[in-house]
N, C-alpha and C positions, 0 to 999 in steps of 0.2 A: 462566424459557422458555418461549416463547409455540410452541404447533402453529405447523407450517409449512403448516397452509392457513390461518389466521389472519396470519401474516406475507405470504402469496399476498395478502390481502385490503386490505394496509396499502399504499396506492401512491401517497397526495395530495400525497405529498411527494416523488414523481419526476419529472423533468424531460420524461419521457416513458413511455410505456408498456412494461409486460412484455412481453419476447419470445414471438413466437407458439408458440415450440418449447417442448419441456417442457424443464424443468431437469434438470442432469446430476449434480450434485454439493452437500453439503451441509456444509460448515464452518463455526467460531467462530472471530473475531477478540477474542480478548482484549488487557484491558490493554493498551493501542496509546498510543501517544507519537508526538504528530507535530509536528517540528520543521522551520520553514518559513524559507527564505532568498530574498529578493528575488536576481533576476538578469539583467546583460546578455540582452535577446532572439538577440542577434548572436552574443554567445558560445555559447550553447545549441543555437544553429541544427547545428552540425557533429556533436553528442551526438543528434540526432531524424531521424528519417528523413525524405526531401525531401517524402513523398508524405501526411506529419500535418504541419498547421498549429497553430503554438505557441498556444497558451491564454494570454490575458494579463490583468490587473486595473488596471484605469488604466492601461493602455500596458504595465506589468510583467511580465515573467516569474517562473516560482516552480521550487524547489528543494525536495525535501524528504524528509528522514531519518522514515525510520517503524519503530520495531523493536514487535514484538507477540509475542502467544504465539497459536499456532495449538493447535484443539483442534475432534477429534472430526471430521476430517476424513473425507467418505467418499465412496462412488457411491450413488447414488440407493439400490437396493436391498440395498446390501449392509450391514453396519456396521464401528462404525470399530472400527477397533485401537490399542491407547494406544500401543503400541512404534513405529509408525507413522504414527499420525495426528494426536499432539501432537508439538507441538516450535517450539521457540524462530524467528521468523523476523526479520528488517532488510530492507527496498529502501531504497532511493533512486531517486524520480521526477518526473516533470516533468508539466506539465498540456497535454492537446493537445486534437486534436480531428478528424474527418473525417466526411463525410457527415452531420452536423449534431446528431453523438454527439459530448459533450463529456467527456471520460475519462484517465486515467491515461499514461503510458509508462515503464517501468522502464527507469535506468540501469543498476540492479545489483537483485539479488535472491540473499539466501544463506536459508541453515538450518541447522540447527545441528549433524547428521550427516550421513551418509552415508547412512544408511535413510531418512531425513526427507527429504535432496537427491533420491533416487533415487525417491520415492513420489510427490513432488511434479513432479519434471519430468513422471513418466510420466501423471499427474491433467493435469497442466497444460497441459504442453508449453511450458512457460516456461521458461529457459535458469539455475534453481538451480545454486548454488555451496554447496562446503561452508566452514562458518564454526563458530572454536569458539564459541558464545555462552552466556553465564551473564546469569542476572539473581538480583535481589531487589528489596526493598518500596524503589522510589526511585535505580533503580542498572541498569545497562545496560551491559554487554560484551560487545562481540565482535573475535573476531581470524583472520583470514586466514592463515592459515602460508604458502598458495600466493605470495599477491600482498603479502604483508608491510604489508596492512592492520588499521589500529585504530579502535574507535571504543568510546570511555569515556565515557556520560554517567551524571550525580548529577540530582537533577531535585526536586520537591515538590508534591504535587498540592494545589492552591488549590479555589475554592469554584466550583459550577456554573456556565456561562453560560447564565442565562436568555434573554437577549436576543442569537443571534446578529449578527453584521452580515453585511453583505455578503461581504468577504473570507472570514469564517469560512467561509460558505456555498461559494463557490468552492473553497476549495482540501480542501474533504472531504465535500462529497455528490457523491462521482462514480460512476456506475452499470454502469463499461465501462473497460476497457483493452484497452490494444495494442500489437502486437508482430508486430514484423519479422522475418522467417527468410525467407535468399534474395533478398531484394528483395522481396517478398510481403508488404502488411500483413493481418492479420487480426485481429478483434474477438473478444473474450469478455465478455461482458451478466454482471449481477451481481445483486441485490437483497435488500436489508435493510433496516431501520428507518431512520429519519432518527439519525445520528450523536447522541446526549446528549455533549455536551461540558464540561468541565471546563479551567479555565485549570493553567499550570502555570507555576512557578519552577523553570528552571534553573541550579543553581548550579555543575555542573561539567560540563566537556565539553569531551575531545580529540579529536580528530579527526588520525588520520592517514593518507595511502594514494598510493601513485603513479600511482592511476588521476586521469584530466586532471578529472573532472565534479567532486571533490573542490575544486578550488578554489575555489569558489563560497563552500563553507562554512565561510568562515575566520572569526572570530568568532562571537559569542552569535547564535543566531534571531531574525529580524525579530519569530516572531510561533512560538508554540505551543503545541499542546493538546493533552488526556490524556480519554481514555474507555476507560469498564469493559469494553465490547466491544459489539460485533452478531453477531449472527447471519445467516449470508450465504446464500445459494444462488447458483451459478452454474451457466450452460450452454457448451455447448462450443464450441471456438472458428469462429466465423464468417468466412471466405476473403473479401474484400473486392476 
């Protein structure tokens, strides 16, 4: 684990500088699995606010399923409390931009228990929902009883990716996220060290949900990544 002062100095990999405001939250994203699918831009458009531009790579848009374990989330001047600061999370995201900032937009974001959901909503303002999430080595399962959705993935982590290609970078090196509420867009800036990625073999994948965005996630993903994790600094939302 590196010191926050050192983390703030490690900026050479960022596509733009750090925000000129003080960071407000610290968190750790651990044991992160990235599963990526190519999707038609025109089909994705109806799920993304019109004020956000959909980013594409060689003309192709992507949607990603990202399960991970949140650890030690806390406000800047307060300690982490394990009961509410540590939890499993899963999100479904796509890639967007606004005002020359390229980031992510969450189509869905869930945490494993109601305390975690309330804590995450309070700190981030993002629309977290409750899901039953269980994980063990090489497996991740999420069940949302209210919507009836289920995601189960089994995987094997392989070798370190020593030379990332442009698509690897496009899908992982994102330093802000966008959120829309009541027709207004806000940006959340984040900072962390460059992702250390490993390749992944997905051995089993079951996805069921009535939500329309999952229609894009049929079959095995086109690309997968895994990372042991990053330490993250987050800034308060910035209305645009």
